[in-house]
MIGU-410695 format. One record per residue (C-alpha): residue in one letter; x negated, y negated, z; residue number from 0. Coordinates in steps of 0.1 Angstrom, whole numbers, plus 5000, padded with zeros to 4 digits. Layout:
REM residues N
[pt a; [X; Y; Z]; NUM]
...
REM end
This chain:
REM residues 76
[pt m; [5101; 3395; 5709]; 0]
[pt a; [5112; 3382; 5742]; 1]
[pt s; [5128; 3405; 5768]; 2]
[pt n; [5163; 3397; 5780]; 3]
[pt t; [5161; 3418; 5812]; 4]
[pt i; [5164; 3401; 5846]; 5]
[pt n; [5143; 3412; 5875]; 6]
[pt f; [5169; 3410; 5902]; 7]
[pt s; [5143; 3413; 5929]; 8]
[pt s; [5131; 3378; 5921]; 9]
[pt v; [5166; 3363; 5919]; 10]
[pt p; [5174; 3345; 5952]; 11]
[pt l; [5205; 3360; 5968]; 12]
[pt p; [5233; 3335; 5976]; 13]
[pt v; [5238; 3327; 6012]; 14]
[pt f; [5274; 3321; 6023]; 15]
[pt t; [5276; 3286; 6037]; 16]
[pt g; [5313; 3286; 6046]; 17]
[pt e; [5323; 3272; 6012]; 18]
[pt n; [5331; 3287; 5978]; 19]
[pt f; [5338; 3322; 5992]; 20]
[pt d; [5352; 3336; 5960]; 21]
[pt l; [5321; 3326; 5940]; 22]
[pt w; [5298; 3339; 5967]; 23]
[pt k; [5317; 3372; 5968]; 24]
[pt l; [5315; 3375; 5930]; 25]
[pt k; [5278; 3369; 5930]; 26]
[pt l; [5271; 3395; 5957]; 27]
[pt k; [5294; 3421; 5940]; 28]
[pt t; [5275; 3415; 5907]; 29]
[pt y; [5242; 3419; 5925]; 30]
[pt f; [5253; 3451; 5942]; 31]
[pt i; [5266; 3466; 5909]; 32]
[pt s; [5234; 3457; 5891]; 33]
[pt q; [5214; 3475; 5918]; 34]
[pt k; [5237; 3505; 5918]; 35]
[pt l; [5247; 3498; 5954]; 36]
[pt w; [5283; 3489; 5949]; 37]
[pt d; [5295; 3525; 5956]; 38]
[pt i; [5278; 3526; 5990]; 39]
[pt v; [5291; 3491; 5999]; 40]
[pt q; [5327; 3500; 5989]; 41]
[pt s; [5329; 3535; 6002]; 42]
[pt g; [5300; 3540; 6026]; 43]
[pt y; [5288; 3575; 6033]; 44]
[pt t; [5292; 3601; 6061]; 45]
[pt k; [5261; 3617; 6075]; 46]
[pt p; [5267; 3654; 6082]; 47]
[pt d; [5265; 3664; 6118]; 48]
[pt n; [5240; 3692; 6110]; 49]
[pt t; [5214; 3683; 6084]; 50]
[pt i; [5193; 3714; 6090]; 51]
[pt t; [5215; 3736; 6068]; 52]
[pt l; [5215; 3712; 6038]; 53]
[pt s; [5202; 3725; 6005]; 54]
[pt k; [5173; 3705; 5989]; 55]
[pt e; [5198; 3689; 5965]; 56]
[pt e; [5221; 3679; 5994]; 57]
[pt q; [5191; 3666; 6014]; 58]
[pt k; [5180; 3645; 5984]; 59]
[pt k; [5216; 3631; 5980]; 60]
[pt l; [5217; 3622; 6017]; 61]
[pt e; [5183; 3604; 6015]; 62]
[pt d; [5195; 3585; 5985]; 63]
[pt c; [5227; 3574; 6003]; 64]
[pt e; [5207; 3564; 6034]; 65]
[pt q; [5183; 3543; 6012]; 66]
[pt k; [5212; 3526; 5994]; 67]
[pt d; [5229; 3519; 6027]; 68]
[pt a; [5197; 3503; 6040]; 69]
[pt q; [5193; 3482; 6009]; 70]
[pt a; [5229; 3470; 6010]; 71]
[pt l; [5226; 3461; 6047]; 72]
[pt f; [5194; 3442; 6041]; 73]
[pt v; [5212; 3420; 6016]; 74]
[pt l; [5241; 3414; 6039]; 75]
REM end
C-alpha cells in the first residue's frame, strides 16, 4: 500500500518573484500550517524579561516558541 504523506522538508518553498502574490501567500500559509508554525507567524511570542524563575514547563514552552520562530524566519 502506497503512503499518501508528503515530506514537506523535501518540497521546494516558493520564492516570491513579484508576481502572483496571492498564490505565493497561500502556498506559504499552507506550508506554515502543515509545519505547525502558523501560530508563531501570526501572533509571534514575547520572551519574558526574567527566564531564571520559569518552571520547567514554562521553559520548555519558551524553547518551543523560540525554535518555531527560528524555523519560520528561516523560511521567510
